[in-house]
C-alpha positions in Angstrom: 40.8 -28.2 -129.0 37.8 -29.2 -131.4 36.2 -31.3 -128.1 37.3 -28.2 -126.2 35.2 -25.7 -128.4 32.2 -28.4 -128.7 31.9 -28.5 -125.1 32.3 -25.0 -124.6 29.4 -24.5 -128.1 26.8 -26.7 -126.0 27.1 -25.6 -122.5 26.7 -21.9 -124.1 23.8 -23.0 -126.4 21.5 -24.6 -123.3 22.4 -21.3 -120.8 21.4 -19.1 -123.6 18.6 -20.9 -124.5 17.1 -20.7 -121.3 17.8 -17.1 -121.3 16.2 -16.4 -124.6 13.0 -18.4 -124.2 12.1 -16.0 -121.2 12.6 -13.0 -124.2 10.4 -14.8 -126.2 7.7 -15.4 -123.9 8.0 -11.9 -122.7 7.2 -10.8 -126.0 3.9 -13.3 -126.8 2.3 -14.2 -123.6 4.0 -13.1 -120.1 2.1 -9.5 -120.4 -1.6 -10.7 -120.2 -0.4 -14.0 -118.3 0.9 -12.1 -115.3 0.0 -8.3 -115.7 -3.5 -8.8 -116.6 -4.8 -5.8 -115.2 -2.7 -3.4 -117.4 -3.2 -2.1 -120.3 -1.8 -4.0 -123.9 1.2 -1.5 -124.1 1.8 -1.4 -120.0 1.4 -4.9 -119.7 4.4 -5.6 -122.7 6.4 -3.1 -120.7 6.2 -4.9 -117.4 6.6 -8.0 -119.0 10.3 -6.3 -120.9 10.8 -5.3 -117.8 11.0 -8.6 -115.7 13.6 -9.5 -119.0 16.0 -6.8 -118.6 16.0 -7.7 -114.2 18.1 -10.6 -116.0 20.6 -8.6 -117.4 20.7 -6.4 -114.2 21.4 -9.4 -112.4 24.5 -10.6 -115.2 26.9 -8.2 -113.8 26.2 -9.7 -110.3 27.1 -13.0 -111.8 30.4 -12.2 -113.2 31.4 -10.8 -110.2 30.5 -13.9 -108.1 31.4 -16.2 -110.3 34.5 -14.6 -111.8 35.6 -14.8 -108.0 35.3 -18.3 -108.5 37.0 -18.5 -111.9 40.1 -16.0 -110.7 40.5 -17.8 -107.6 39.5 -21.6 -108.0 39.5 -22.2 -111.8 37.4 -21.9 -114.6 36.0 -25.3 -114.8 33.8 -24.9 -111.7 32.4 -21.7 -113.1 31.0 -23.3 -116.0 29.3 -26.4 -113.5 28.0 -24.2 -110.9 26.5 -21.7 -113.8 24.7 -24.4 -115.4 23.1 -25.5 -112.4 21.7 -22.4 -111.5 20.1 -21.6 -115.0 19.0 -24.6 -116.0 16.7 -25.0 -112.6 15.6 -21.5 -112.5 14.4 -21.5 -116.2 12.6 -24.6 -115.2 11.0 -23.1 -112.0 9.6 -20.5 -114.5 7.4 -23.1 -116.4 6.1 -24.2 -112.7 5.0 -20.5 -111.7 1.1 -20.1 -111.9 -0.4 -17.3 -113.5 -1.5 -14.0 -111.9 -5.5 -15.3 -111.6 -4.5 -18.3 -109.5 -1.7 -16.5 -106.9 -2.5 -12.8 -107.8 0.9 -10.7 -107.5 2.9 -13.6 -105.9 3.1 -14.6 -110.1 4.7 -11.7 -111.3 7.1 -11.6 -108.1 8.0 -14.9 -108.7 9.1 -14.4 -112.5 11.3 -11.1 -111.3 13.2 -13.7 -108.7 13.5 -16.2 -111.2 14.6 -14.2 -113.9 17.1 -12.6 -111.8 18.5 -16.2 -110.9 18.9 -16.6 -114.4 21.0 -13.6 -115.4 23.1 -14.5 -112.4 24.0 -17.6 -113.9 24.6 -16.6 -117.1 26.5 -13.8 -116.0 29.4 -16.6 -114.8 28.8 -18.9 -118.0 30.6 -16.3 -120.6 33.4 -15.9 -119.0 34.1 -19.3 -117.9 33.5 -20.8 -121.0 35.2 -18.4 -123.1 38.5 -18.0 -120.7 38.4 -22.0 -120.9 38.5 -22.4 -124.7 40.5 -19.2 -125.2 43.6 -20.0 -122.6 43.5 -23.3 -124.4 43.9 -22.0 -127.6 47.3 -21.5 -129.6 47.4 -17.7 -129.7 47.6 -17.2 -133.3 44.3 -19.1 -133.6 43.2 -17.9 -130.3 40.0 -16.0 -132.2 38.5 -18.9 -134.0 39.0 -21.3 -131.6 37.2 -18.8 -128.8 34.7 -18.2 -131.3 32.8 -21.2 -131.0 31.4 -20.1 -127.5 30.1 -17.4 -129.5 28.4 -19.6 -131.7 26.2 -21.0 -128.8 23.5 -17.6 -128.2 22.8 -18.5 -132.0 22.0 -21.8 -131.1 20.4 -21.5 -128.3 18.1 -18.8 -129.7 17.2 -21.2 -132.6 16.7 -23.9 -130.2 14.5 -21.6 -128.0 12.5 -20.2 -130.9 12.1 -23.3 -133.0 10.2 -25.2 -129.9 8.2 -21.9 -129.5 7.6 -22.2 -133.5 6.7 -25.7 -133.5 4.1 -25.1 -130.4 2.9 -22.1 -132.2 2.0 -24.1 -135.3 0.4 -26.8 -133.7 -1.2 -25.3 -130.6 -4.0 -23.5 -130.5 -4.3 -19.8 -129.3 -5.8 -20.7 -126.1 -3.5 -24.0 -125.8 -0.6 -22.1 -126.1 -1.7 -19.4 -123.6 -2.8 -22.1 -121.3 0.0 -24.1 -121.0 1.9 -24.5 -124.5 4.7 -21.3 -123.3 5.6 -23.3 -120.2 7.0 -26.8 -122.3 10.8 -25.0 -123.6 11.3 -23.6 -120.0 10.6 -27.2 -119.3 12.4 -28.7 -122.1 15.6 -26.6 -120.2 15.9 -29.5 -117.6 16.6 -32.1 -119.9 19.5 -29.7 -121.7 21.1 -29.0 -118.3 21.8 -32.3 -117.5 23.0 -32.9 -121.5 25.5 -30.2 -120.8 26.6 -31.2 -117.4 27.4 -34.4 -119.0 29.6 -32.7 -121.5 31.5 -30.5 -119.1 32.0 -33.3 -116.5 35.6 -34.2 -118.1 36.9 -30.9 -119.3 40.4 -29.9 -118.3 41.5 -27.1 -116.4 42.8 -23.7 -118.2 46.7 -24.4 -118.6 47.0 -20.5 -117.9 45.3 -20.4 -114.8 47.3 -23.4 -113.6 50.2 -21.0 -114.2 49.5 -18.5 -111.9 51.6 -18.2 -109.0 50.3 -15.2 -107.4 46.1 -15.6 -107.7 44.1 -12.1 -106.8 43.0 -12.0 -103.4 39.6 -10.3 -104.2 39.8 -9.9 -108.0 37.0 -7.1 -108.0 39.4 -5.2 -106.2 41.9 -4.9 -108.3 40.0 -5.0 -111.5 37.9 -1.8 -110.2 41.4 -0.4 -108.5 43.4 -0.9 -112.0 41.2 -1.4 -114.7 38.1 0.8 -114.3 38.8 2.8 -117.4 38.9 -0.4 -119.1 35.9 -1.8 -117.7 33.5 1.1 -118.9 35.2 1.1 -122.4 34.2 -1.9 -122.6 31.0 -2.3 -121.7 30.2 0.7 -123.8 31.8 -0.6 -126.9 30.0 -3.9 -126.9 26.7 -2.3 -125.8 25.5 -1.4 -129.6 25.7 -5.6 -130.3 23.5 -5.9 -127.3 21.3 -3.3 -128.7 21.3 -4.4 -131.9 20.4 -8.3 -131.2 17.5 -7.9 -129.1 16.1 -5.3 -130.9 15.8 -7.8 -133.5 15.4 -10.9 -131.9 12.7 -9.6 -128.6 11.5 -6.2 -129.7 10.7 -6.7 -133.4 8.4 -9.9 -132.4 6.5 -8.0 -130.0 6.1 -4.9 -132.1 5.2 -6.7 -135.5 2.7 -9.0 -133.6 1.2 -6.5 -131.7 1.2 -3.0 -133.9 1.5 -4.7 -137.3 -0.5 -7.9 -137.0 2.3 -9.9 -138.5 1.5 -13.7 -137.4 3.8 -15.3 -134.9 5.0 -17.8 -137.1 6.6 -15.4 -139.8 8.1 -13.4 -137.6 10.2 -16.1 -135.6 10.7 -17.7 -139.2 12.0 -14.2 -140.3 14.2 -13.8 -137.5 15.6 -17.7 -137.2 16.8 -17.4 -140.1 18.7 -14.6 -139.9 20.1 -15.9 -136.5 21.0 -18.7 -138.7 23.2 -17.1 -141.0 24.4 -14.9 -138.3 25.4 -17.9 -136.2 27.3 -19.8 -139.2 29.2 -16.7 -140.1 31.3 -16.1 -136.8 33.9 -18.4 -137.5 34.7 -16.9 -140.5 34.8 -13.3 -139.1 36.8 -15.1 -136.0 39.3 -16.2 -138.6 39.4 -12.4 -140.0 40.1 -11.1 -136.4 43.0 -13.8 -136.4 44.3 -12.0 -139.4 43.3 -8.5 -139.4 43.1 -7.9 -135.9 40.0 -7.2 -132.8 39.9 -3.7 -133.0 39.1 -3.2 -137.2 36.3 -5.8 -137.1 34.8 -3.9 -133.9 35.2 -0.6 -135.9 33.7 -1.9 -138.9 30.8 -3.6 -137.3 30.2 -0.3 -135.1 29.8 1.8 -138.4 27.8 -1.0 -140.3 25.3 -0.4 -137.5 25.1 3.0 -137.2 24.4 3.3 -140.9 21.8 0.5 -141.1 19.7 1.0 -138.1 17.1 3.4 -140.3 16.7 0.5 -143.0 16.1 -1.9 -140.4 13.2 0.2 -138.7 12.3 1.0 -142.3 12.2 -2.8 -143.9 10.6 -4.1 -140.4 7.6 -1.5 -140.9 6.3 -2.9 -144.3 5.3 -6.0 -142.2 6.2 -8.2 -145.3 8.8 -11.5 -144.8 11.6 -10.7 -147.0 11.7 -7.1 -146.2 11.9 -7.8 -142.7 14.3 -10.6 -142.9 16.7 -8.3 -145.0 16.0 -5.8 -142.4 17.4 -8.4 -139.3 20.4 -9.8 -141.8 21.8 -6.6 -142.1 21.7 -5.6 -138.2 22.9 -9.1 -137.6 25.5 -8.8 -140.0 27.4 -5.8 -138.3 26.6 -7.2 -135.1 28.5 -10.6 -135.9 31.3 -8.6 -137.1 31.8 -6.9 -133.8 30.9 -10.2 -131.8 32.8 -12.9 -133.6 36.3 -11.6 -131.9 35.1 -10.4 -128.6 35.7 -13.9 -126.8 39.3 -13.2 -127.9 39.3 -9.4 -127.4 38.0 -8.8 -123.7 40.5 -11.9 -122.1 43.6 -10.6 -124.2 42.8 -6.9 -122.3 43.5 -8.1 -119.0 46.1 -10.4 -117.1 45.4 -14.0 -115.9 44.9 -13.2 -112.5 42.0 -10.8 -112.5 40.6 -12.2 -116.1 37.8 -13.8 -115.7 36.5 -11.2 -113.4 37.5 -8.4 -115.7 36.5 -9.5 -119.2 33.2 -11.0 -117.6 32.2 -7.7 -115.7 32.8 -6.1 -119.0 30.5 -8.1 -121.0 27.6 -8.1 -118.6 27.5 -4.5 -118.2 27.5 -4.0 -121.6 24.2 -6.2 -121.8 22.9 -4.0 -119.2 23.3 -0.8 -121.4 22.2 -2.3 -124.5 20.2 -5.2 -123.7 18.0 -4.7 -120.6 16.8 -0.9 -122.1 16.5 -1.3 -125.6 12.9 -3.3 -125.4 11.6 -1.1 -122.8 12.9 2.0 -124.5 11.7 0.9 -128.0 8.6 -0.2 -127.2 8.3 3.6 -125.5 9.4 5.1 -128.8 7.2 2.8 -131.3 4.3 3.9 -129.4 4.7 7.7 -130.0 6.0 7.1 -134.0 3.7 6.6 -136.6 3.6 3.3 -139.1 7.4 3.5 -139.2 9.2 3.5 -135.9 12.3 6.5 -136.7 12.4 7.4 -132.7 13.7 3.4 -132.3 16.3 3.9 -135.8 17.4 7.4 -134.0 18.0 5.3 -130.6 20.0 2.3 -132.0 21.8 4.5 -134.1 22.6 6.5 -131.0 24.1 3.7 -129.6 26.4 2.2 -132.4 27.9 5.8 -132.3 28.5 5.5 -128.5 30.2 1.6 -128.8 32.2 3.2 -131.8 33.9 5.7 -130.4 34.6 3.7 -127.5 36.4 0.6 -129.3 38.3 3.8 -131.0 39.5 4.4 -127.5 40.6 0.5 -127.3 43.8 -1.2 -128.0 44.5 -3.5 -130.2 45.4 -7.1 -128.9 46.1 -9.6 -131.6 49.3 -11.3 -130.5 52.2 -10.4 -133.4 53.9 -13.0 -134.9 57.6 -13.1 -134.6 59.0 -14.7 -137.6 62.0 -17.3 -137.0 65.5 -15.9 -136.7 68.1 -17.9 -138.3 71.1 -18.6 -136.8 74.3 -16.7 -138.0 76.9 -18.6 -139.8 80.5 -18.1 -141.0 
């Protein structure tokens, strides 16, 4: 289990590094470089629109790779999805800007971002299932939480590279070529990930399946459509919170409040580090008290914290901003630490890879794709404190709270040993 968990964590970290480095670049430089004819606000919105395309592609990736995972095994999904995401990320770093090739530049970004999302849509399901289906039932939450640590590690890696470049390069150097370096680094990480995953065993639960689903998506839509919609709505809040903190706030504070890029990256990264380190702890609580109670607590905490979040962000001061981000991500991790055990347990093994991944990635469309765009537009109409953004995020948290309330508990029940009767 430690070897499987480590390989799954490393793989998800690498793939989410690829995904997050684009979000950071979209918040900082892609608008002026690829949409120079737009106003600063319109350029930021256009850059966030290309960011959102990756989320739209993720459900399609979950269908494609979910079919492979349910028909051919969980292991092949991990290799192919990593190759696709890594290659498309390196290619983003090679795309000429608008000044060189005109409208072909933003169109190329759209295509490559779509391919990134397609690969990541398959990654989560394969990595989580391979770990969860090997884990003992009473510790499934803990072991399957390690792939959930991967996004935090990937985010810190992506933003750490950008932070180092921001400190060591001038603004002109960063805009000219420095922003490309994190994308090129994805190639090295992809090779490392492939090496780590080359010797992983196939899931024992998959090997036990005698009657594989002929077309898993058809079976999921026919028999589990309500479950898919509820899980998508339930997870929307987590995505909205995470990308409000890590992507929208970065653009808002640097452009509207005049906070330096370095200060913002440090504040966000520090909060993400705490979130990542607490993921296994929250997962152990999920093994003890159940998946659903933690999700309900996390959603309720998020609904209460969104207005304080935007108030603390609007100060532009490092410590209040960090505390705002930390409170939001603590609510997030309370929900998402147990999701990697919760979602697979909701579906039968024959359609588990498709069902869990489709629900997970549809939540990303609802919460992740729209939040940076909507929040940017709402903040533009607000005063010093973007209360409209707080109201939007609170509404999503309440929606997710209702969806979690309608989902069943799945934590395996421990059965006490029965002593044999004696005369």
